[in-house]
N, C-alpha and C positions, 0 to 999 in steps of 0.2 A: 428357511427365513434368516437362516445364520449364515457367518463370514464375511468377509468383507461386500461380495454381491450380492446376496441372497440367490432371488429367484433368477435372475437374469443371468446368472452361473448353475447353479445348480440344476437347473429344467434342462438345460443345453447339455450339460454332462450326462444325465439321465439319458437323454439320448442315444447319445455316443457310446451308452453300455448299453443299449438296446438292441444299438443294429450289430452290436458284437456278438451278443448274446439273444436272441428272439426269444427266447424261454421266460426273461426276467417279467416280473411282475414288481409292481410299484402302488406301494398307500402315500402317497403324499397327502403330508400336512403343511398347513401354511394362511394366512391370511387370503382370505378369496380375491380381494383387491387387488393384491400383489403379485398372483401364482395365476388365476385363469388364464389372464390377458397373453400371458409368454408361455403357460403349457398348451394354449389355441393356437398356438404357434406351431407346435411340433404335435400333430394328429396323428402320428402313431406311434407318441408317446404315451400322447389322453386316450387312445382306444387301451392300452397295457396298463392304466391305471387306474385308480381309484382317487378321486382326490375328497380331503374331509377338513372343513373350515375352522381355523383357531382363533380369537378373539384377539391371543397374546401370545407372543414372542418375545420370547427371550433374546435381551441386549449383551452385545460383544462387551460392554465394560460394567453387567450385572455381578457382582459379586455372588460367589454359589448358593451362601447362607440367603438372600433375596430372593435369586432367582429358584432357588428351591418352594419359599415360604410362597411368593404371588404368582408363581407361574406352576405349580401343583395340580394336578388332577385337567386343567383348561389350556395351558400352553402347548405349541405346536410340538415344540424339545420333548414334554414329559409325554405325548400321548403318542410323539414318534415310539420313546423308549416302551411306554405301555403294550404296543401294538404287538411289542417281543411278547412280552410275558403273559398276555390273554392269547398267541400264538394264532395273529394277523398277521403278524411276519416272522422272518427267519432271524434278519440280522434288521437293527438300527444303523443308519446313516447319517450323520452330520455335521455339516462345518461349522456350528458353534460356538457357543462359548466354553473354553476345554474344562476348564474347574466347575460349570454348572451343570453338564454333561457329566462329570464325573459322580457329582454329589446327587445328581439324578437318579442315573443307571443304580448308584446302589442304594440308595432307597427304593426304590421300585422295582428291581430285580433281585434286590441282596447280594452276599456272595455266597457260593459255595461252602459245603460242608469243611471247617477247618480253613478258611481259606480270612488270615485277618484281614487283610488287604489290599485291592484288586491291582493290577499294574496296567502300564499303558505300552505293549510290543512294537516294535515300529521296524520297517524292511529295510536294510541297509545295503547300498552296492558295494562291492569290493572286488577286488583282483579276480576271484575266483568265482563270481556269479554275486550270490545274494545271501544275506545272513541273517537275522531275528537280532535285537536289541532289546531289553526289556529291565528293567522300571526307566521311562524315557520321560517321567514328570506327574507320577501319581502316587506315589510315594516317597515322600521325604525323608531318610533315614532307615534303615531295616536291620532286624535283626538275623539273627543266624537262617533260623526256621522260616523265616520268610523269604529271603534270597532262596534259601530249598523248593518254595511252596513256585517262584521265579521259575526258577532250572525246568522245573518238573513240568510247568505250565508252558513254557518257553519250547521245549521240546517236542511235546504235543503239538503245539502250533507248527512246528518245523516239519514233522514229520504229515501232518496235512494240508500244509503248502509247497514241499520241496520233494514229499514224497519221498521222505528219508529214513528206513525204518529203524536204526539207531543214531537219531542225532548228537554229534558232538557238544560238550558243555563249555564252558571258559567263564571263571568269574573274573570279573575287571580288578584290577590291584592295580599297587607302585610298582610291580616286580614279580617274576615268577618268583621266586622261592616263595618252601612253604612260612618262612618264619618272619615273613612280611606283610604291612597291611593291618587293620583292624580285629579286633578279635574277634566279631563278629561273620569277617570276610573266612578268616581261617579255620574257625568253627566249620560254617557250608560246609568249607572246599572238605575238611576231617569227614563230616556225616556225609556227604556226596561220595566223597571215595570210599567209602565203607558200606554204604549200601546198596552198591552194584544193581542198581536198576537195571532189568532187561531192556529197557524203552531210551534209556539214555546211558550215554558214553562222554564219563567226565574227564577232561584233560588235563585240571588243574587252572592254574592263574594265566590269564593274559594280561597284557598292557593295553597303553593305548596305543599305540601304533598297530596292532594286531587286528582294529575294526574295521579299519580296508583295506586288508591282508586278506581277509578271510580265512584268519587262522581257524577259528571253530565255525558252524555252523549256528550256536546259539551263544551270547554275549549278555550275561547278566549282572547287571547295578543294580544301585537305587536311584530314585527316582531324581536328587537333587545331579548327583554325577552323570546320571543318563542323559539328561536335559540340557545340562552344559557340554556333552559331546553329541549330541544330533544341533544344537545351535551353533556349534564351532564349527561341524562338516557342512552345512549350510551355508556357514557366510564363508567358509574356504572355497565352497565350488564355487560363489558368484565371485570369489573375489578374483580366483583364476581364469574363469570368462570374460571380466573386465580386464584383467592383463591380456588375454589374447584378442580380445576388439581392439584395443588400444594398440598394442604389435602389428598386428596387419592390416592397420590401417595411417600407419605413419610415414613409409613409404611408397612409392611406385615401386618400386620392386619387394616389399611386403606383402603389398599389394598382388603382386602378381604370383608371387609364393603361393598366396591364399586358392588364390584361384583356380592354381593348379594343382593345391595336396584339398582341394573341397569337397571329396569324399570324405576324405581321413577325418576333418575337421567336422563335418556332420555326424558320423561316426561318436564320436567326444563328445559333441555335445547331444546327442540321444543318452549318451553312456551317463553326462552326468545330470541329464533333465530330474529335476527332481520330482516332477508331477508324474513320474512312471514309476516311484513307488510314495505315493501320497495315500495315506491314511492307516493310522496308528489302531490296533486293534483294546482293547478294553479285556482283557481277562481275569480269570477269577470271580465271574458274575452268573450266577443263573441267567444266560442268555447273552450273546455277544454284541454289542457295541460298536464302531467303527469312526472313527473320530479324522475325520478329514482337515487338511492344513486350511484356514480360514480365509486364506491371501490367495489360494490355488485357481487356474481358469479349469472351461469347461470337460477337458484332458483331465486332469488332476480328478475333478469328482469322477470321473468313469472310471482312474486308475481306482479310487475307494472299493468303487461299488464294482469292479472286478474281483477287488480282495474282501468283501461283503459275500459275495456270489463264491469264493473260493472253500470262504470257513464254511460258509453252508453246507456247502455239496462234501465236505471233506467230516460235519460233523467234529467240528471242534469242541463243543463245551461238550459231549459223550466221551473223546476222546480224553480231556483234562481231568473230568471222573473220575476215571478207570484209572487211570496213567496215579494220580491225585492219592486212591483208595488203596490202589497196590502199595504205593510208596508210604505210605504211612503203618500199612501192616508188616515193611519189612524194619522200618524205623521203629517199632514197637517191637518186632521179634531182635531187632538188635538191643534190645534194652536201654537206648535213649532215653533223655531227660524226658518226662512227662511237658503236657500243652503248656502248662500252669506254669513249670520251672521256666518253659524255653523264652514264652512271653511275659 
């Protein structure tokens, strides 16, 4: 029911995902009068789905506290998340209100042991392929321990998604020198360097231009900075696309040049297509939740479902729990400050 277009985009997106992965099964939550007319036009999806009517749908402009208070136990968003808690679904996917989704997910699923705040991890296109960036909006401000938690969770996600045995990790900072940055970032860097956890290769600080270069597999930052970086990258991609369209249509010679180089421009457009990497993963919860961009189309919804499939198939939550346990043991052995002092 969420996003800018609701069932008219979500249902066709699920159909595309089903065509790619026939083994998928869906539990669809929403208002019957809005969902069923669309679902009936997709018989294969309907056959692979179970529909559950919900009287309440969280609006995109609802405040998280309002959505949690009014929509708990009866909204389509709550019941989608609850299906993961009850084992009726492996992953929850929603294009709805981000703040409400995070509030409900945290309240319903709870955070993992020793995790104070969850994070949203995004897939980031780079010159080398793809990286993971977190947090991109869940936690505004983060102390050293939270940055370490994000690093461990991001590494687990990289192993699950990219099949990398020991992902490289970088902390986003204003410079690569160890003396630069806020105290929390420098402390997190020191602890990551000293811990030498087996499944994580810490490479030190990285800067903003390293995001596009793909210098490391996982870039870690707090939610305010991460969200600004994400929105800046999205806006820059749209700006470049607009420049190219204007340049290619300006003169007859430019149009001819576009025709001759069309295949190259098609590859560039495909590489810059934000729908291909749609879907933010909520990490640190006792269950996996995927947040789709609210303004995406059916292809973007399908990409978010593809991501959900990968996270479930590779046991993301179990990997994170295992890595956090091992890391905290190493941290205890190195006589680091206890949790109460860190937080």
